[in-house]
N, C-alpha and C positions, 0 to 999 in steps of 0.2 A: 398258729392262727394269727391273723392280723387283728388290729383293734376293732375293725369293722365287723369281722367274722365272729369275734368273741363278745360283741356288744350285747348279745342276748344269751344269758347263762341258763342252762337247762334246769338247774335246781330251783332257781327263782321263778322261771316260767312254770315249772311243775307246781309250785305253790300257788301261783296265780290261777291256774286251771283248777286245782283242787278247791281253792276258795270259792270258785264259781260252780261247784258241783260236778266237775268233769272227772270221771273215774278213768284212770289211765291203765292201758293194758301192759305197758312195759316202760323201759327207759325212753326218754325223749331224744330224738335225733333232729338237729337243727341245721339247715343249709341256707346260706345267703343267696337270694336270687336277684336282688336289686339293691345297689348301694349308691355311692357317689354323694352328691350334695342333697339329694331328696331324702324322704323318709326311707329308712332301711327296711327291706321286706324279706321275710324268711319263710321257707316252708318248714313245717314242724310235723313230726309223726311219732306215734308211740308203737309203731309196727302194725297197727290196725286202722287207725283214723289219721287223717291229714288235716292240718289247719294252716292258716297263713297269719303270721304275726308281723306287726309293723311298729317301728319306734323311730324317733327323730334321729338325725345324723349325730355322730360322735364329735364332729368338729366342722369348722368351716362356716357353719351357720349356727346361730344361737338356738340350742335345742329348746323347743317350746311345746307346752301341753296344748297350745291353742289348736294346731292342726289336728292333733290326735282327737281332741274333744270335738272338733268340727266333723271329722270323719265318723266318729262313733255316734254323735247325735243324729246325723242325717241318715246313716245306714240303719240305725236302730229304729228310727221313726218310719222308715220306708218298708220295714219287714212285712207289714200287713197290707201293702199296696201291690199293684200290678207291676211296679218297677222292679226289675231283677237285681237284687243285691245279695251278697253272701250273707249267710245266717251269722249273726253276731254271737260270740261265745263268751268273751271275757274282756275286761277293760281295767287297766291300772292307770287311773286318771292322773295321779300326781307322781307316779314313779316310785311310790313307797315300797312296792314289792319287787319290781323288776330292776329299778334303778333309773328308769326314765319312763315317761308316759308310753303306754303300749296297748295296742288293740290286738285281739285274736278273733278271727272269723273262720268259718268253715272253708275248706279248700274246694274251689269250684273247678270241675273238669271242663276242658274246652280248649279252643285255640286262641292265641293272641296273634292277631294279624297286624304286624308292625311294618314289615318291609315289602317292597315290590316282589321279592322272592316268595314271601309268605302268601301273597295274593295270587301268585302263579298257580297255586294248588287248586284254585277255584275256576270253574267254567264261567263264561259270560253270564249265564243264567244264575249261577251261584252268586256272582257279584251283585247283580240286580236284586236278588232276593235278600242279600245281606244289607244292602242299602235300605230296602223297605223295612227290614227289621230294626235298623238303627233309627230311622225316622219315627217309626211307631213307638220305640222305646223312649225317645226324647219327648214325643207328644204325651205319652203316659206320665212321664215325670212332671211335665208342666201342668197336667190336669189334676195332680194331687192337691187335695184340700190341706194346705200346710197347717192351718189352724187345727183342723180335726185330728191330725197325727201328732200334735204337740210341738210343732216347729214355729209357733207364733212369734217367738223371741229369737229366732235363728238369724235374723238380719233386719235391715230397714229397706223394704222394697220401694217405698215412696222416694222419688228423686234419684233412683239408682243410676240411670243412664247419665244424668248430669254429673253425678259424683265420679262415674267411671272416666268421663272426659277429663276431669280435673286430676284424678289419680294418675292417669297415664301421661298427662302433660307434666305433672310434678316428677314422675319417675324418669321422664326424658331428661330433665335437668340434672338428675343424679347420675345417669349412666352414659350420656352422650360422649362420644370420642372425637367429635368434630361438629362444626356448625352445619345445620341442615335446615335452612329457612322454611322449607316446605312443611316441616313438622309444625311450626308455629302457625302456618297458614291453615293446615288441616285442623288444628285445635281451635282456632278462631271460627272456622266454618262450622265445626261440630257444635261449639258452644252456642252459636246463634241459631241452631236448628234442633235443639233437644226437643223431642216430642212432649207436648203438654200432658198427654194422657198415655198410660201404658198399662198392660196387664201385669199382674204380680203372681209370682210362682217361685217354687224352688228352682234355682238354676245350678247346673253342674259346674259351669265355669271353664270346662276343658274337654268338651265332648267331641270325640271322633272315634274311629273304629279301634285304634290301638289302646284306648282307655276302656275297652270292654273285653269280655271273654265271650267268644262265639261258640255255640254248641258245636261239638266236633262232627256231628252227623247232619246238622241242619243249619246252613249258613244264614237262614232267615231268622233263627232264634238267637237272641242275645241272652246268654246264660247269666251274666252278671255285668253290671256297670261298676267300674273301679276308679280309684284315684279321685276321691271326693274332697281333696284338700282345699280347692278353690270354691266349693259350693257355698251358697248363701241364699237369701231371698232377694229377688230382683226382677228384672224385665226379661221374660223368656226369649224375646227376640234377640237379645244379646247372645244367648246360647246358640240360636239357629245361625246367626250371621257368622259367629266365630267358627262354627262347624264348617260353614261354606268357605270362608276365607282360608282355613287350613288346607283347602284343596289347591291353593295356589302353588305353582311349581317352585316358587322361591322358598317355600317351607322346607324343601329338601336341603337347601343350603344351611338353613338354621339347624336342622337335625344332624347334618353331616352324612346322610345316606338317602337312598331313594325310598321314600315312604310308600306304603300301600295306599294311604289315603289321598296322596297327590296323583295317583295313577289316573290316566284318562279312561280307564276301564269303568270307573264310576261315572255316574251321570254328572251333568254340568251343574254349576251353582244354581242357575235359574230353575233347573228341573228339581233339584233337591229342595229349594225353597217352596216350589209349588207343591211338592209331595207333602211337606210339613203343613202348608196351609190347608190342603185337602184333608189331611189326617186330623187336624184340630178344628176344622170348620171356622177358622179365623183368618183375617187378612194379615198382611205383613207390615201394616202401618207405613211409616216413612222408611222403607226398606233401604234406600240409599244411605240414610243416616246410619243405620245399624252396620251396613257394610263398611262405611267410612270409619266408624268406631272400632270395628274388629281389625281393620288394617292398621289403625293407629296402635292398638294393643300389640299386635304381632311385630310391627316395626320396632317398637320400643323393646320388646322382649329380645328380638334379634340383636339389637344394639347392646343390650345388657349382657348378653352372653359374651360378646366380644370384649366389652368393658372388663368383665371379670377375668377373661382369659389374659388380657393385657396386664391386668393387675396381679397375675400369678395365681389366681384363685381357682382356675380350671384349665384343663389342657385336653388335647386329643379331639378327634372327630371334627377337626377344622373349626374349633370354637372361636379362634381368633379371626376367622373370616365370616362368621355368622352375620355380622353387622353389614356386610355387603348386600344383604337382602333387604335392609331397612328402606333404602330409597325406593325399591320396587313396591313394597307395601304402602309406603306413604303416597307414592304416585297413584296407586290404585285407589287409595282412600280419597284423594282429591278428585280423581275422575268420577267417583260415585257421588260425592257431595256437591260437586260444582253444578 
């Protein structure tokens, strides 16, 4: 086994489960299903029950309990709400049992719709129904009373959008591989146009179809929302705009494959935004600002992927070319904000 595959040891995980009142039917079998630089994700079974365990990477990035704590805090708090999340089972917050911070949740059956090929299994009516389910799920998340579910200290929602502009401007300075004056122009325009008032909610921070598990028999039903590493308290319209900007074809170049979510079989950005407004009964505020901010974020992310690839920190899937999409995102951002 490689270091990544063996980074979760069965005997230690068994102890964690036992300490949380889980009675096991047999020996644990552990299989890696997602590795790389992100949190490592494993399926775990005792022959009768299945779980999903996640822990930080073993190298490349500094392993931190922060992401694990964030995931655990938000998914635990959402258990009693209408937002679909996997049932939480066990948590090793400081890694004292497993050797690194680790979460264990129930295994959720369903489909992960990641590529255009995955989407091909759906009819056009299925795709439309799936979109309705996604929008409804995001609206449900933003409707959660975060104080009531114990997430009052989960983030600082006031001034969130302004901090996001500064964050991604600062990140650009760290990862840029060439000078691109339009980035500074977009940052200046966004800084001058930050909305004075905004709603406050839990935000997922990375919401799109492939960060959900779709019911295998009903594409309109989202069985679980996953990948909560970027979640916080903030402005819900940043979630909506990012979901929409992910629809841009340039995102395929960032991913290195044809994504389901960029397919023109899904509705347009304007239609998605209107569906959200209808579902929540709220307006979209300065929508062009939010689209501009989302484009800035994705442009910087694309550049960062190339920066890391050129630094030797990542390879494969065309990572060294991801930054070629940056100019397209920035141009779209300027088009919206101008």
